[in-house]
N, C-alpha and C positions, 0 to 999 in steps of 0.2 A: 539934430534938426534945428534949423534956424527959426526961433520963436517969432521973429519979425516978419517972416515970409508970409505972403498973402495966400491963404487956402480957400478963399471964397469960391463957391457959396458956403463952405463949411465955416461955422462961427468959431471964434477963439476958444470958447468953452468946450465945444465939441473936440477941437484939436488937442486941448490940454487933457481931456478925459481919455482920449484914444491913446495918449502917451503915458498914461498912469500905469503903475505897476500893479494896481488892484484890479482884479477881474470885474468887481461890481461897478466900478466907475467906467470901465471900458464898455460894459454892457449898457449903461445909461446912455453913453455916447452913441451906441449902435441904435438904440430906440430913437434918438433924435435924428440920426441919419435916415432911418426908415421913414419918418414923418416927412422929412425934407424931399426925399425921392418920390414919395406918393404925390406930393404937390406938383412935382415936375411932370409926373405921369398924367395927372389931371389936366395940366396945362399943355400937354403934348410937346413938352420941351426936351426933345432928344439930345440936343447939344449940351444942355445943362446936366442931363443924366450921364452922358459920356464924360463930361468934365469931372463930375464927382467920382466916378469909377477910376478915372485916370489918376486923380489925386491919391485916392485910397491905395491904389496899386503902386505907383511910382514913389510916392513920398512916405508911405507907411509900410505896406506889405513887403516891399523890397528894400526897406531901410536897413542901416547898419545896426540900429538900436533894437534889441530884442523886444522890448515892451511896445515900441512903435509897430513892429512887424505883427505882434499879437493884436494891437488895435486895428491895423489894416485888415486882418483876416476877418475879425468880427464885423467890421464895417462893410466889407464886400458881401458877406452873408446877409446883412441887413438890407443892402441894395437889391439883392436877388429876391428877398421876401417882399419887398415894396413893389418890385416890377411885376411879380406874379407871372401870368402867361406871357407877358412881353419880355421876360428875361432871356428868351431864346435869341432875341435880337442882339444881346450883348454877352453871349456866353464866352466867346473867345477871350474878351477882356476880363471877365470875371474868373475864368478857370485858370488861365495861365499863371498869374502870380501865386495863387494857391498851390498849384502843382510844384512850383519852384520851392515853396517852403517845405515840401515833403522831404527835401534833401538837407534840411537844417540840422545842425549838430545838437540843438536843444530838443530833447524828447517832448517837453511840454509844448513847444511851438509846433512840432510835427502833429501832436494830438489836436491842437487848435485848428491846424490846417485841415485835418481830416474832418473835424466838426464843421468847419465853414463849407467844405466841399459837399458834405452830406446835405446841408440846408440848400445849397445851390442846386444840386441834382434833384432834390425832393420837389422843388418848386418847378423846375424846367421839365422834368420827366422825359418823355420821348425826344424832346428837342436836343438832349445831350448826345444822342446817338451818332451824329456826324463827328463828335469829338471822343468817340468811344476808345479809340486806340491809345490816345494820350492818357485817358482815365485808367484804362487797363494796365498801361505801362507803369503808372504811378502806383496803383494798388498792388501790383505784383511785387514792387519793392517794399511797400509797407507790410505785406504779408510775412516778410522775413525779418521785420523789425524786432530788435531785441527787447524793447519796452513793452510790457504786457498791456498797458493802457492804450498805447498807439495801435498795437495789434488788435485790441478789442474794438477800437474806433474804426479801424479799417474793415473789420469784419461786418460792422453795421452798414458801412458804405457799400461794401461788396454785395450784401444781400439786397440792398435797394437797387443797385445797378442790375442785378440778375432779374429782379422782378420787372424792371423796365424792358429788358431785352425779351423776356418770354412773352410779354403782352404786346409787343410791337411786331410789325411785319416790314419794318424798314431797316433791319439790321444789315449792315454791309459785311457779309461773310468773306467776300473776295478780298476786301481791303484788310480784314483782320487776320487771315491765314498767315501772311508773312511774319507778323508779330508773334503769333502763336507758335509758329515753327521755330522762331528764335528763342522764345522764353521756355519752351518745353525741354531744353537741354540744361536747365538750371540744376545745380547740385544741391541747392538748399531745400531741406525737407518741407519747410512751410511754403516756399515758392512752388514746389512740386504739388503739394496739396491744393494750392490755389489754382494751379493750372488744370489739375484733373477735375476739380469741382466745376470749373467753367466748361470743360469738355462735356461732362455729364449733363450740364444745363443745356448747352447748345444741341446736344444729341436728342434731348427730350422735346425740343421745339419742332412741331410738325412742319412749319414753313421754312426751316433751315435744314439743308441737306448736307451735313458734314461728311457723309460717306464719300462724296465726290472728291474731297480733299484729304481723304485718309492716307494716301501715299505720302503726303507731306509731313504727317505727324506720327506715322506708325513706328518708326525707328525710335523716336523719343519716348513714345509710350512703353516700349519694351525696355528701354533703359530705366524708366521710372519704376517699372515692375520689379527691378532689382534693389529698390531702396531698402534700407535697414529697418524702416518703420513698418510694422505689421499693418497699421491702419492705412498707410499710403499704398502699400502693396495691394491690400484688399480693394481699395477704391479703384486702383488701376485695373485690377482683375475684372471688376464690375464694368468698367468702361470698355475694355476689350471685349468682354462678353456681349455687351449691347451692340458693339459694331459687328461682331460675328453673327448675331441674330439678323441684323439688317442685311448682311451679305447673303445669308441663306434666303431671305425673303425676296431680295432683288438682285440676283446674280447678274442679270443682264446689264446693270448699271455699274458693276464693279470693275475697277482697273486692276485685274489680276496680275498682268505682266509687270506693272510698275511696282508691285509690292513683293514679287517672287524673290528677288535677291535679298531684300530686307529679312525675309523669313529665313532664307538660307543662312544668313549670318547669325541670327539669334537661335536657330536650331543647334548651333555649335556652342552656345553659351555655357559657361561653367556653373552658372546658377540654375538649379534644378527647375525652379518655377518658370523662369524665362524659357528654358529649353522645352519644357513640357507644353507650355502655352503656345510657343512658336510651332512646335511639332503638331499640335492640334489644329492650328491654323493651316499648316501645310497640308494636312490630311484633307481638310475641307476644300482648300484651293484645288488640289488635284482632282477631287471627286466632283466639284462644281464646274471648274473651268475646263477640265478634260485636256484635250491636246493643245490647248493654248499654253500649257505648262511645259510642253516637250522641249522648247528651246532652252529651258533652264534645268534639264535633266541631270547634267553632270554636277552642277552645284548642289542640287537636291540630294544626289547620291553621296556626294562628299559629306553632307551633313547627316544623312539617314543611316548609311551603312555602319559607322562605328557604334551607333546606338543599339544595334541588333545583338551585340554580345554583352550588353549590360547585365549585371546580376539582379537579384531580387530587390536590392535596395533602390534600384531605378526601374522597377518593373513597369510602371505606368508609361514612362518614356519609351521603353523597349517595345511595348505593345502597340503604341500609336506609330512608332517608327516602322514597325512591321507592316501595318496597314498602308502606310505611305509608300513603302517599297513595293508591295504588291499592286497597289493602285497605279503607280507609276509604270510598272512593268506591263500592265494591261493596256496602256496607251500605245505601246509600240505594236504596230501592225505591218502586214506585208506591203502596205502602201508606202512605207518609209524606205523600202528597198528599190523603189522605182528610180529611174535616172533623173537627176536633178534637171529641172528646166527653169528658165528665168521666171521669177514670180512677179505677177502684175502689182501686188501689194507688198509694201515693205514689211519685213518681219521684225518684230521688236528685238532690240539689241539684247542678246542673252548674256551669259556670264562674262565673256570677254577676258577682262583683267582677272576675274576670279579664277578662271581655268589656268591662266598663265602663272598665277601665284600659288597654284596647288603644290603642296609639298608633302613629304612623308609625315611631317609633324602634324599637318592638318588631318591626316587620315589615320593617325596612330591610335586613336581611341579604340578601345576594345568594343566588339559587339555585333551579334546578328541573331535574329529569330528566324526560324525556318519559314521561308516564303510560301511553302506549300500549304500552310494553314489557311483556313477560310478567311475571307475578307468581306466587309460590308459594302465594298465598292460596287458589286453587282446590283445592289438595291438602291444606289444613289442616283439622284436625278442630276444629270449633267447638263450644264448650261450650254446650249448650242446657239451661237449668234445668228441673226437673220442673214440672208444672202447679201444684203447691202453692207452688213457689218463684218461679214466673215473674212478672215485673213488667212493667208497661207502660213502654216507653221512647218518648220523643218526640224527634224531630229538631229541634234548635235552629236552624231555618232562618234566623231573623233574625240570630242571631250569626254564622252561616257567611257570610251575605251581607255583613255588616259587615266581616268579615276579608277577604273576597275584594275588596270595593270598596276597602278601605284599601290592599291590595297594588297594585291597578291605579292607584291615585292616587300611589303612591310611585315617583318616577322613578329611585330608587336600586337598585330590585330587578333581578335578572338576567333575561335573556330566557327561560330555561327556567321560571323561576317565573311569569312572565307567561303563558306558554303553559299552564302547569298551572292557573293561576287561570281562564283562559278555558275550559279543558276541564271544570273544575268547574261553571262557569256553564252550559255546554252540557249537561252531565250532569243538573244540577238542573232545567233547563227541560224535559229529556226525561222525567225521573222524577217531578218534582213541579211540573208546569206551572201549575196553578191557584194554588198558593201563591207561586210565583216571580213570576207576573205582578203581584203586589202590589208587588213591588220594581222592576218594569221601568222606570217613569218615573225613579226615582232612579239606576238603572244606565245608562240610555240615554245621558247626556251623556259618561260616561267611556268607554263602548263606542265612541261616535263619535270621541272624542279618540284612542283607541287606534289608529284607522285611520292616524294619523300616525306610528306606530311605525316604527323603522328596519328592523325584521326582517320579511321577507316571511312567515315562518312564523306570527309573532304576528298579522299582519293577516289571514292565512287563517283562523286560529282565531277571530279576532274576527268575521269575516264569517260563519263558521259559526253563531256565537251570534246574530248579528243576523238571519241567515236563518231560524233556528229561531223566534226571536221573531216574525218577520214571517209565518211559515207555520203557527204553532201554533194549533189551534182554541181553546185557552184564551184567546187574545188577542182573540176575537171580541166578548166582552162588555165589554171594557175601554173606558174613556172616551177621548175624542179630544183631551184637553188637550195643551198644549205639552209637548214631551218634553225639551227642552234646558234648561228652567228659566230661559231668558234672554228678555229683551224686545227687541223690534225697535228697532234704533237709528235716529235720524232720518236720513232720506235713503236708507234701505235699502228695497228692494222686498220686501214681505212675501209669504210663500208660504202659501197656504191649502189645508188638506186638504179636498177636495171632500166635500160631505155626501152621505149615501146617498139614492138615488132610490127612489121608491115602487115603480117597476117592478121593482126588485131585491129586494123584501121576500119574495117567495114562495120563492125558492131553487129548487134542482133536487135530484133524488135523490142526486147525487154531491157536493152542497155543503151537507150538513146542518151546522147550527151556524155558518154563515158570514153570518148575516143582517145583522151590524153592519158589513159592508164598506162603505167610503165610496162606491164607484161601481159595484160589481158584487157579486152575492150570493156570489161565490166569493173575495172579496179581503179579507185581514186588514188592518185599518186601520194596524197598525204598519209594514206594507210602505211605505205612503205616508209615514208619519212618518219612516221611515228615509231614503227618497229625498229628501224635502224638506230634511231636516237635512243630509244629505250634500251637496246642492247649495249649502246655505248655507256649509258648510265650505269647499267648493271656491271659493265666491265670496270668502271672507275670507282663505283661505290659498292664495296663488298657488303657493307651492312644492309644497304637497300635490297640487294639480291637475297641475302639470307633472311631478312625479316619480312620483306614484302614481295619478293619476286613471284612466288607461286600465287599469292593473292592478286596481284596486279594482272597477270596473265589470265588467271582463271576468271576474273571479273571482266576483263576487257573483251574476250572473244564473244561472250553472249551479247554484249552491247553492239558488237559489229554484226549481229544477226540481221540489222537493218541494211547492211551493206549489200549492194546488188550481187556481189560475188559470193555471198555467204552460203548460198545454196549449194555451192560446189564443194563444200566441205572445208576443213580447217586449212587456213592459208599459211600457217607457220608451225614448224616443229621445233620445239626446244628440247635439247638433249645434252646433258653434261655428265662427266664422270672422270675418275682419276686416269691419267695417261702418264706413265713413268717418263717416256721420252720427252714430255712437255714439261717436266720439272716440278712435280706433276701438275698440270694445269687442267682446267675444266673447259670443255668445248661446247659452244652453242652453235647449232646449225639452224639457220633460217632458210627454209625452202619454199619456193612458190608452189602453187597447186598445179602448175603446168607439168608436162611430161619432163622428166629430168634430162632427157636427151636434147631438149631445146637449148640453144645457145644464143648468147647475145650477138647481134650483128656487128657491133663495134669491136668487141674484144674476142669474140669467139669462145668466151668462157661460159661454163654452166651458170644458169641463173640461180645461184644460191649464194649465201653469204656465210663466211667462216670467221668466227671471232674467238680469240683466246681470252679467257678470264683468269687472272692470276690469283686464284684463291682455291683452297682445298675443300673438298666435300668429304668428310670422314665416312659417311654412309650414303653413297650415292643413290642407292635404291630408294631411300626415304625421300630424296629430293627430286626424283625424276618426274617430269610432267609429261606423260605419254599422250600428246595431242594426236599422234598417229599410232595405230596398232604396230606391233612388231613386224607383222608381214608387210604392211604398207610401207613402213620405213625401209625395210630391207629392199623392197622393190624399187624404191626411189633412189637408194644409195648405191646399189650394186653397179649401175653404169658408171660410177665415179670412183675409181680405185684410189684416187688421191684423198678421198674422204672415207670410203667404206673399206674396212680391212676385215675380211672374214676371220673368225677366231681371234687369237691374240687378245688385244685389249678392247675389242669391240663390246659396246654395251649390250647389244642384241646378238645372241648366238645365231650361228648359221642354222 
């Protein structure tokens, strides 16, 4: 600093004292500055006041000499004290040089800057709110300062600023949110603690509605929830808990759709606390928002289904995920099966990229609790928007089926997850059969493959789905193309679905909508597709037939009691035994319930299927499944000498 430079109205003694290395001398100079400024205030000399502040700022606070910077800081604080309530007129000039010193490499200077700003803010009070963002930005940096004295000084300033915000009704929340959204992603523990403390303060102010801006900061809050510090995690839990209370109190003002995908992401977190908290939020969202959450169903299922097979170490997550699963399932209604029409109101953008990014890795986590258990959803109060606010929501059925299909194909998922997936498929076939039958051909192979599952409960649920497909009226108009997507291998005997006969076109009063049945007006073609493909699997998988064959057939037929043709008696006869001339092979015969003399119009062949299965049955009597009595079987087979051979190797004697 040039000692010959004119710093008027500051006297040379004041200038020398401001540059002194001793704090006591700088303090004396500050008192002299305070007296000088008070005189200018009494004379209403604004120009002189601005000139003094400019000198202290440019020549001292921003000087290259550390002692001069310290003198400038204490001098600016003295000006603010002298100005009193009028300091608000000069806050920009007072605050900016002090904030610049927050970045100084000297920790003592950062401390003095904190002290100076504290005095400035204490005098100005509510007048500093227009400058809140720059103050908050500076404080957020000091909160992570390595020097304990600086950190202590910043905490005093922080508490003062919080008091000012809570007692004022002029806080600019809209202008503050972008800064908060940026700072909330800090990885520094102290900065995170600073951010959470401010969120808690703003949340407690009645005149500040932070809930409107929750979608802006929710993701950052969940990231802070995974902090290594227990204290910070606890603070974040409290903040999230307060937000959830507000959501329950005022669901009509909550932007559920904007936060749905955020919860989907954190419901898949590896941190147990984050996952449990996000799952609890998802449960409340589904129960409060109702069908507003339907467009996000595929993402929700991606997150929820793997949790259902968690073991007791994650029992809490498993239980909450089960409630989410049941609650979401209840939102699907027959209305979702109606033909799509152009909606007058735009539907919120659902998962989009999330569904496209779905992979087996995302759904490989084990898990599922039985969805038949009770749920609290029935007692929940669901927010229904007013007619003016109501928007059309669309079930993203394609995305849901994609997720369910992906889970079934993943061999790593747990048994309870597979059961839940099959329950979802069954529920969708019940509630939205017309739309679901568009996906039946793609689902059919994996449903058949699931019959090889090691769990009886999974097989039973799988059979329920297959039985619903076979008996649903929505399947009547579906094509009869191959269901398993595979071509017949050379040397294998093909199985043909019999074509519908003209005699069965008229139908009967009790069989409306069943005209497309292959052999009878009351038969769904998917029943035959299932049986034929089942026989193919039995033929190619000896272990499946030996271990599960009788169980599958025994359990499937009662399920098809819902089928309109079930009252006519058994539709299939399974019969196998040793035949030496077949080397020795076992024979399955699948016969329709029609008279055996009826022949296909296309081929003229009897309407039955013959399939050789290349495996031995040591004791055929123990494996026989007599779905028809001996007498009935003889009566049906006698007109067909190519199948029925009296005596000899026939299973049933004449």
